[in-house]
N, C-alpha and C positions, 0 to 999 in steps of 0.2 A: 585734647583731640578726640575725635570719634573713631572707634575701631572699625567702623563701616568702610572708611576710605584709607585705612592704614596701608602705607607703602604705595599708594597710587598717586602719581604726580598729576597736578591740575595745572593747565597753562595759565601763566600770569598775564594780567592785563598790562599791555605796554605802557599805559598811562600812569600806572601806579608804581611806586618805588619797589625794587625787589627786596631791599632790607631797610630798616630804619637807620638813621644816622647814629654814629657812635657818640654817646653822651660823654661829656667831659668827666675827667677823673676828679673826685672830690679831694680835699686836702688829706694828706696821709694822717692816719689815726696815730695818736700818741702811743708809745710803747707801753706806757702804764695804763692807758685807757681801757675801757671795756671792749671785749671782743665783739666784732659784728655779729648780728643775728644769723643763725644758720638758715640756709636756703632750703625750704621743703622740697623733697624729691618725689617725683611722680611715680606711681606704680607702673612697672613696665607694661606696655601694651594697653593701658586704660587711661581715659581722661580723668583728671582729678576733679572735674566738675561737669555738669551737664552742658553739652554743646550741640549745636546743630550739626548735621552731617555734612561738614565741609572739609576741605583740605586743611591739614595742620598748618599752623603759623610758622614762618621762617625763624630760624635761630641764628643769632649773630655771635660768632666766636670772638674770642679776645683778639685785640689788634696785635699784629706782628710788627717787628721792626720794618721801617720803610724801605729797607734794602731788599725786601722780599715782596712778592705779589700776594695781597690778601686773598684769603679763600672765603668764598661765599657759600652758604648753604642754600641749595635750590629750593624753590617754593614746592611744597608737597613732601619734603623729606620727613621721615618719621621723627616724632618727638621722643622716641624711646632711646635716643642716644644718652649715654651715661653722662656726658658733659653738658647736657641741656638742663634748663630750669623751666618750670611751667610758666605760662604767660601770667604776668602780673606779680611774680615773685621778685624779691630783691629788697634793698635797703629803702628806707622811707624817702630818700632823696631821689629815687629813680633807678636807672640802670646800674648794674655793678660797675665800679671804676675800672677802666682799662689801665694797663701799665703806662707810665709816661712815655711819650714819643721822644726819641732822641735823634736829632739830625745827624747827618753824616760827619760833621766836624765836631760832634760831641757836646755842643751847647744845649742845655735843657730848654725845653719849650715851656713858656708860662702857661699855667693851667687856664683852661677855658671855663667861664662860668657855666654852671649846669643849666640845661635847657628847661624851660617851664614844662610842668607836667601836662599842661593843656596841649602843648605841641606833641608830646608822646602819645597822648590819647588820640589826637587827630591822625597821626601816622598809623597807629594800630587800626583805627577805623577804616583808613584808606586801604590798608592791606586786606582787611576782612572784606571790604566791598569788592576789591579786586578778585579775591578768591571766589566770592559769591557770583560775580559776573562771569568769571571763567567757568565755574561750574555750570551756570546756566547755558553758556555757549556750548560747552561740551555736551550737555543734554540735548540741545537743539541739533547739533551735528549728528549725534547718535540716532535721533528720531529720523532725521533726513536720510541717513544711511540705511536704516531699516526699511523706510518707504521705498527707496531706490532699489533695495535688494529684492523686493517683491517682483521686480521686472525681470530678474535673472532666471536661470534654470531652476526648476523645483520639481519635487516628486509629489504626485497626487495619488492617494489610496482611496479605495472604495470599501465601505463597511458592508458586510453581509447583513441581510435583513433579519435573518433568524440565526440563533446559535445552533450548533450541531444537536444539542439535546432537544430543541424545540422544532427542528427541521422535520417536515413530514414528506416522505417519499410517495409519490403517486402510485397507485396500483398499476402493474404492468411494467414498471421500471425494473432493471436488473437487480437493483438493491432490494426492492420490495419483494420480488419473486424469490431471491436467494434467502432473504430473512425468513420468509414463510416456509420454505422448503428444507432448509438446513436441519431443523430439529427432527425431521423424518428421514434423514440420511445417516447411515452408520458406516464406520470403518471396520472391516472384518479382518481379524487375525486368524490365520489357519496354521496349525502345526501338525505335522504328520505323526503317526504312531510308530509301529515297528520297533518295539523295545529291543535294544541291543544291536540294532542294525545301523548302518551308516546314515540312513535317512531319518533316524529318530530326532524329533524336534524341529525338523526342517519344515519350511512353509513359506508363506508370503502374506502380503497385505493386499486387500481389495476393498471394494465398496459394495453396498447394498442399500435398499430402501424399504421402508415399512409398507407392506402390501395390504394388511388389514388390521383390525383392532384386536385380533386374536394373537398377534405377535409373530406373524409370518413375515419373513424377510426374503425378497427376491434379489438374486445376484447371478453371476456367471458360474457355470459348472467348473471352469478351469480355476476359479478363485478358491473353491472348497475341495477340489479333487484330492489334494494331498492329505487332507484330514478326514476324508470320507470313511476310511477303514481304520478305526482305532485311534484317530487323532483327536485334537481338541479345536474347538472354534469359539470365538468370542466376538461380540459386536459392541462397539463403543459409539455412543451418541455424541452430538456436538456439545452437550453440556458436560462431557467428560465421564459420564457414568457408563460402566461396562457390564455386560450381561453374557453369561455362557449361552451357547446355542448348539443346536443339533441339526443334522441334515434330515429333512422330510423326504426329499426326493431330488433327483438330478437327471437331466437329459443331456447326454454327451453330444448327440448330433445337433441339438438346438443351441447348445452352450448355455443352458438355463438351469438354475438350481433354486430350491426353496429351503430356507432354514426356519427354525422356530426358536424364539427365545425361551429358555427354560423357566425363568421367572420374569415374565414380561411386566414392565411397569404399567400402571394404570393410565388411562386416557392417552393411549397411543393415537397419533394422527397419521393415517395412511395418506400417501401422496395420491392426488387425483389422477386417473388414467385418461389420456387423450385418445384421439383416433388417428392412428398413423396413416390410414388410407387417405385422409384429407390433407395431409401435409403437402406443402408446395415448395418447390425449389426457390430459395431466397428467403424462406421464413427464418426468423431469428431462433437461435438455440442457446440453451444454457446448460452446461455440463457441470456436475458436482461430483467430486471424488477425492481420492487420496493419492495423487501422483507422487511416486517415489516415497510414499509414506507420509506425505504432507496432507493430513486430514482436513476436511472441510474446505477444499480448494474449489473456487468457482471460476469457470472460464466461459467465454461467450463466442458465438460465431453464427453461421447460417447453415441451412440445409443446402449442401453443394450439389447433391444428386439423390435420386431415389432408385429403388430396385437395383442396387449395385450388387451383383453376385460376388460373394466373398466366401472363401474357404479359409478358416482360421488356423489351418495347419499347412502341411506341404502339398495337399491336394491329391495324395496318392494312397492314403490310408483310410480304411473304413471307419476309423475312430476320429476322423476330422469333423469339425463343425461347419455347417453351411448356413448361409443366410442370404436373403435378398435385402440387403442392408440399406439403411439411411446413411448417406455420407455427409459428414459435417467437417467444417474447418475449425470448430472449437478445439482448443488445445486438449488432447487426450493422450495420456502417458501411462506406462505401467503403474498400476495402483488405482487407476480410474475404472478398471474393469468391474462390471456389475453395477456401476453407478447410473443414476437416471440422466437421460437427455430430456430436457424440458423445453416446452415451447414458451412463447412470450407470456402466456397466461399462468404458467407454473404447472401445467399438466404434463405427465410423463408421455413422451412419444416414442421413446426407445431406451434400450439398455446398452450402454457403451461396452463394446466387446473386443474390438480389434483396431489396429492401426497399420498403416502402410509406412514402413521406414526404408530409408535408402539402403539398398543392397541385400535386404533379407526377406522381401515379399511380405505377405500378410501374416499376422500372428501377434503374440504377446511378448516379444523380446524386450530387452532393456534399452533398446534404442528410443530416442525421444521423438516427440511429435514434429511432423513436417506439414501439418495442416490437413492430413488425410486420416480422419477417424471414421469408424463404422459402428453403427448401433443396430441391434436387433429391433425391428419394428414392434411396438408395444402390443399391437393386435395379436401378433404371433406369440409374443412372450406371455400374454395373458392366458391364451388357450393352453399353453404348456404348463403354466403355473397352476391353473385349475386342475389339470390332469394330475400333477404331482401331489397337490394337496389332497385330492380325492383318493388316488390309488397308490401314490408313491412311485409310479412308473410312467415314462413318457409313451405316447402313442404317435406313430409316424404314418402319414399317408404315403402309399407306394403305387408304382405302376406295374410291378412284377417283371422288371427287365433289368439286366446288367448292362451298363453303358461304359464306354471307354472314358477314363478320367484324365487322360493325358493329352489327347488331341484337342486343339482349340482353333476356333476361327471358322469352322465349317459346320458346326452343329454337334450334337451328342450322338455318337454312333453306337448302336446296340452291338455288344461284343459277340464274337462267334460262339463263345461258351462262358458259363459262369464259373465261380470259384470252385476249385476242386473237381473240375470237369462236369459240373452240373449244367443243365440247360440255361442259356442266357435269358430265355423267355419262359417264365414259369407256366407250366401247363395249367389251363383254366384260370390263369391270372388275369388281371385287368388288361395288360398289353396284348396277351394272346386273344382275349375276347374282342379287342379292338382291331385285330388283324395284323399286328406288328410282327416282324420276323427279324432274326439276326442279320446284321448288315444294314438295316434301315438307319437313315440319318435323320434324327428329330431336329427340326429347325425352328419350330414354333410351339409354344405351350400357352394356350389362351391368347392374350394380346401381347405376350412377351416373346421377343426374338431369342433364340437359343444358339449359343456359339460354342458350348462345351458341356461335358458331363456335369461338372460342379454347378454350372449355371442352371441346368435342368433340375438338379436336386434342390437347389435353393428355391426355385419357383414352385416345385411340387410341395415343399414344406410350408409354403404360405397358405396352403389349402387344408381342408379337413377330409378325413376318410369319408368316402361316399360322394364327394363332389364330382360332378361330370364336367370335363374340360375338353375343349376342342384342341386337337393336336395336329400339327403339320409335319410331314416327313417326306423324305426323298428316297426313291427306290429305282435303281437302274436309270438314273438321270431324270426321272419323272417325279413331279411334286404331287402329293395327295394329302387329303385330310381325313381325320377320323375322330370319333369321340371316345374318350377313355373315362371310365368310372373308377375313381381311386379306391384302392384297397387300404389295409392297415397292417401295421407291425407294432407289437408292444414290446417295449424295453430296448436296450441298446445292444443286446447280444443276438 
């Protein structure tokens, strides 16, 4: 038999006999005569000779008494049975002799002359032919079923044209912009000093980006404030390399700081700076940072609004930061602070600085993003960074007047008096020279409408000292305009 079809039943041809007839038993051998030749036994599971891949031949068991029903071996049964002999084995006279049949009344049946060998060969050939025909029919049915199966439900997949390694991302796609920008973005670790104090070693994680080839890093002031006095700072690039850093200067009011790597690597690639004045609502944005410490995170969105007045504190302290911010719905979370907000070309248009969270106003709390993020416009941040690199101190434009920081909705009201009983309008200052007095309500600054003190400061700080700006105000119910030339203040104190 062939092991290719072992144990697989093949349908028999109805026109062929299922088993060959039982050959007659030869005369019993003499007790003293020679023993019959041993029948060779086939190795289990293998054909004793080379055969075509067909179903195994049937095996005929020894005849049982006629009082019982004979058992037939089905076509296709395995020839590995221990009681089987290989085809063609046996005595020279033909099939092995069956035991003599005994009728019910006990009389012996005369032996039947053995059938001619030619008859046996014909039967074997008939069975082989039947098996071959059955195999052919089975193959035909299988082919027909396969063809019919093509008409049923099936799954169709589409192969990608290029493998990921060979796939090229066009310039301007988020993937291409991020891939180019990530090597120039760093994760900043800040740890406070204060040896022996409760704040020793405390700090946080923020983000910064390479500003120039000299190793300057721009970030938020609130990212590095805890380490500014006696603490430690480090910057880790996207390739995992970390460098110690030090503060060059910081501007608390602008919320901008500049660091410098102590041993800057060669061939630093600064991020290109865009023009935040030309940004339009609806423009695509890409934010890169380390939200909750997850470095090199990229998120996307659009510019949701421009010139959004934002105070990154409680709005009542002189130490708050103010900005006329770019608003974006790109996901920004704690740890994104100081990271770049990019446009679709990969240019920096802002520095991510604050978020609006449910129930806590503006700031840098641990609440998550709700799609209201705010970035310092890069035009303003660039001016501040240049000042810090040059002198180590920020320079602020001022009007020389103290305004109420709590009232909102009706403009910025000049307070009756300044801090510590000082005049609210500085003598010979810009506001005094423009004719402003305590109690005046400033409602417009340049082309911006003013609804509060924080909004006025945010707009003033988008300008430079020496700029002349048209100012609209109300006095005794009447509206008037004047031109104010901005003065300056150096440092945060």
